[in-house]
N, C-alpha and C positions, 0 to 999 in steps of 0.2 A: 207627653208634650201638649202644650196648649194649642188649639187649632188656630190657624191663621185666617181662614175664611169662615164666614158666618154659616152656621148650620140652620137649615130651614126646618122649623118645628111645625108639625102637622097636628092640629087639634081635632079631636073627634066631636062631631056635632050631635045634638039630641034630635030625635025625629021631629020633622015639621017645625023648625024653629021660626020665630018671628022674622020678618024680612029685615035685612040689614039696611042702614040708611041709604047707601048708594043704590040699592035695588028699588027702594020704595019712595025715595025722595024725602024720607023722614030725617030727623035730627039724630045726632049721636046718642041723645038720651033715650031715644026710642029703640035702640039696638039691644039685642040679647047678648049675654056673655059669650054665646057660642059664635058670634060674628068674628071673623078674622081681624086681628089687630093690624094696624098699619106697621109695616116693617121697612127699614131702610137697608136696601140691598147693598148700598155703597158704604155702609158704616165701617169705620176703621177696625182693624183686628184688635183683640184685647191686648193690653200692655204686656210686654215681655216680662217674664219673671226671671230675674237673674240672681244667682248666688255669688256673693263676694267673699273670698277666703280671707279670714281674719284670725290670726293666731296671737294677737297682741296680748290676750289675757292668759296665755299659756306660759309655762316655764320655758325659758330660752326662746322668746318670740323671734320670728323671722321677718314678718311683714312690716313694711314701713307705714306707720300709722297715718302720717300726713298724706301719703299717697293714696291710702284707702279712702280717706275722707274726700280727696279730690275725685277719685273714681266714682264714689257714691254720688257726689254732687253732679257729675256729668251724666250719670245714669238716671238720676232722679229728674234732672232738668229735661231729659229726653222723654220722660213719662214712663220709665221702666219701674216695675216693682222690685225693690232691692231688699235682699235678706242676707245678713252676714252669717257665715258658718265658720265654726271653730275647728281647731285641729282634732280634739278628742271626738266630736261628733263625726267628722269625716273619716277618722280611723275606725270608729266603733259602731256606727249606726247604719245598718243596711237600709237601703231605700232613702237615704238622706237627700239625694239629689233628684228624686222622683218629683215631677211636676215643674221643674225648672227648665228654662229654655237655654240658658247660658251660664257658664261658670267663669268668673273673672278672677285672675291672679294679678296682683300688683308687684311693685318692686320690693326690695328688701335683701334678704340673703338666700340665694338658691341653695348654697351648701354651707353648713349642714341643715339649715333651717327647713327648706322645703324638701330637699332630696332625701334626708335621713329621718327627720321628725315626722314626715308623712310616711306611714308604714306601707308595706306591700299591699295590705288590704285597702288602705286609703287610695293608693295609686290605682288599684284594680277598679275601685268604684268610679274614679275619674275616667278611666279607659272605657268602662262599660257605659257610662253616661254619654260620652262623646260617640262611641260606636253605635249607640242606640238612637242617635239623632240630635244630640245636644251640641252646643258650641262651646269651645274653650278659647278664651282670649287672654293671653299673657303679655305682660309688659315687663321688660328688663329682666329681673330675676325670675319673674313668672314665665318669661319666654325661655330662659336658660333651663328652667325646671322641666319643660316639656320636651327637651331635645334628647336625641339618642346619645350625644356626647358633647362635651364642652372643651374648647381650645381657648384658654385665656392666657394671653401673653406668652404663648408658645408651650404651655403646659396643658396636657390633655387629661381630662377627667371623664370617666365612663361609669359602667355599672358598679364598680367597686366604690364609687363615691355617691351612689344613689341616683345616678342619671339613667334610670331605667323605666321612667314613665313612657318615653318613646312615642309621644303623640306626633312628633316630627322625626322622620327617620334620617335626619342629616346632622351635620355638625353646626353648633352655634359657636361663633368665635367672637372674641373681643379683646381689647376695646377698639373703638374707632379713635385712635390716638390723636389724629389731627384735630379732633373736636375736643376731647378731654379723656381723662382716665379717672375711674372712681378713686376718691370720693368728690372729685371736682365736678361741679355742674357748669354746663355751658350750652347755649342754644346751638343746635345743629340745623343746617339747611337740608331740607328733605324734598326730593322731587316726587310728585305724584303724576305719573304719566297718563293715567286714565284706567279706570276699572269699574265694574258694576258695583263694587262695594261702596263707592262714594260718588256715583255718577250724578246724584241730585244735590251734592254739596257745592260744587263749583265746576266751572268749565275746565276740563283738563286739556293740556297739561298745566299744572300749577305748582308753586313751591310754598312750603310752610317753614317757619322757624319753630322748632320743637326742642324742648329741653332734653339734654342727654347727660348721662352719668355712668358710662361704662357698660351699657347694654350691648346686645349682640349685633353682629352683622352676619349675613348669610351668603357665603361664597359657594358658588357652584351648587345651588340647591338641587336636590334629586328631582327626577321626572315626576310630573304631577303637581309640582309646587307653583303657585301663582305669586308673582311679585307685585305687591300693591304699591310699594314706594322704594326709592333708592336714596342713599346718602349722596349729597351733592357738594359738600365742602371740598376744596382742592386738597389732594393728598392721595395716598395709596389706596384708600378705601372708597374713593369717589366712584359712583356708579354701582357699588355693591348693594345688595338688597337690604333694606332697613325694616320693611314690613312684609311679611309673607302670609300666605294662606294655603291650606290644602285640606282635602277630605281625609277623614278617618272613620272608616265604616260608613254609617249613614250620617255622621256628623261632620263638623268642620272645625278646624284649628286655625287661629290667627295669632301670630307672634309679632310683637312690636319691640324693636331695639330702643328707640327713643321713648320719652314719656309725654304722650299727648295730653294727659290729665293735668300736668303741672304747668301753672301759669306764672309762678314766681317762686323763688327760693331765697332764703335769708342770706346766703353767701354771695348772691348776685343781685343786690337790692336795686341796681340801676336798670334791670331788665324785667319787664312784664310783657308776657306774650299774649297773643290774640286769643280771647275766650272761644273763638271758633274752633280751636284745636280740640276742645272737649266735645263739641258738636260733631266734628269729624270722627272722633273716636267712637261716639255713640252710634253713628251711622254705620260704621264698620261692624260694631257688635250686632246691630240689628240685621245687617246683611248676612252675617255669619249664622245667626239663629234662624232667620227666615229661609235662607237658601238651603240650610241643612234640612228644614222641614218641607222644602220643595216650593216655597212661595216666592222667595227673593223680593220681599216687599219691605221698604223702609218708610212707608207713608204714614205710619202711626207715630213717628217721632214728632214731638212738639216743635 
């Protein structure tokens, strides 16, 4: 994992070096290479390195291409280093995730795309990455993929359907029918009551309009789960968790039901949402990565 705080480098000096400018009153040109260089102890941490899962070049792709572009745009605008990783490398290359701070999964098809086409070895690499201190952030289908089981329109899907990544030990259910059901897109009203994940975004509590298309809600999340946001549209799902977080080993998992990366969709041309949703998403990604490493610092976001 990349360090969050600066490492102080100690340089060995040669015997009896010439005096440094601050000691002798001389100019910088008079100094020797052995003189300590000025350092900025308050410099921002290095940019997060995030891996974005993209199987759009594979046979039977699952990830939603436009959503991936939107996630990459949000991450790049925040100053993250983004690298897309494909299905075959994830399934077949040991050490693929080494050096990354976070792994991002977007919307698409959780079953069979993510749950079946990502093999047991691929899922084990994800589990090892997060348990070792990485962050996993899933949106919609990417959130369903991480759950112990799925309850969709009253039908339960478990290990037999590939829901065995188990980064979240609870049930992901859907849809939030009073907002929409897949494949219909509609803006959902989401309450953010206050959490360290977005404390520097806006003064809580606040509401956001965020696009939704059949993603999960989290009813009665198990102990140890932090609720970051709740659905607020009137109906049977009002007040249920829309965004959750929890620890997994030394790492952290964040799951989004709505799509914060999506600002507009062709099927709802009259609606364009606030670009701040992408900034909010990026801040939550940074919080997950930094807090997993013990820093809880989002100050490097542009």
